[in-house]
Phi, psi and omega in degrees: 000130181284149181281154184294136184268151183296330181291328178289324175293319179296326184289344175263324185292311185294315173298327178293317176299316184292315180301317175300321182287313181294322176296320179294321176295316177303307184298319177300314179299332180261014176094003181271179175260166177289132177303141178232137179293140175270169181294329182301318180287324181298322181277322181296316183301311175295330182289325174296319178295320180293323180293325183290318178295316185293323181288344180268354186302314179304321180293324180295315182296320178291319175296321178291324180293326175301317184288328182273357181062029174268158177275126179230148179298133178295147174273140179301131185291330179293321176299314182298314179300317183299312181299321179292314181292324173294325176293323179293311185296322179292320181301308179296308176304315174300323177293318179291320179297317183295317180300309180307306185296315178296326175292322176291320174295325175300319180297315181295318183293326183272354175286156182304328181238115181268122181263170176297343180292344180300329178295330180288324177288329177290325176290329176292324178291322174296320177297313177298323177294316182294328180291319179296323180290313184296319182295323180291315179295318182287327181292317181290328183285335183279007177292149181282132175297151174297143173291142178278092187285350182278347180277109181292336182290334183286339184275000000 
């Protein structure tokens, strides 16, 4: 599986910002209020990021043992693939959540009256950003190391 490219993340982030901003403007135009992130989502998004990093700890340990030339128990490849797929999903979902919440915060900031609720949407952005960072780090760490072709015993 190829690592996620930065341009692909922008391809999800920018439309999410646009969707958040336009949705907020349409809702305000029809007399509704701007959606605000709840405390639940502000807490849940970083917890998902932390769960992903915790799930990747066996992979981190195994990768470190490869660099130290120590013998370490191999990680179950099915587990490694699941962690990698979860990292990719968390990376994309975090990018979308971060974009959506920054779009809502942008709409709140450009409104005539800026309320305290803008901090909740900025908190949602931070949570989505933390998810995206955790997914990015774990996804990059799950790459297979290059073979050392100078070792004749490996052939």
